[in-house]
C-alpha positions, 0 to 999 in steps of 0.5 A: 499499499502506497500512501500519500503525507501531507508536508506537515505530517512528514515534518512530524514524522522528521520531529519525531525521529529527531528527537531520537525516541523512534529510529525509524518511519516505521516505528513512528507510524506503528506508534501512532496507530497503537495510539488511535486504536488505544482511543478508539477502545477507550471510547468504544468503552465510554460509548457502552458505559453510557449506553448502560447509564442511559438504560438504566436511567430509561428503565427507572423512568419507566418505574417511576423512580424519578426525582424532579429536577428543581427538587434536586437543585434546591437539595444542592443549593441547601448542601452548599449553604450549610457548607458554606455556614459551617466554614465561614 
């Protein structure tokens, strides 16, 4: 497979080689692919966790186990007030 690189990518590869961390272009590109795969795996895991949380929340809503948002914010404000009053 032949690929064409943009000039800025070629410069970046050269910069990486000049640091001494990599000895060949293949090493730089292999590291780039490794990091890309790692990022994709992390993103996939986050997406799956989000889907699970959405499913759980949807189930809780269907079962009527919800709290009004205004009630939640009022409770949070009360907690913040009590903390600031005890500190100050």
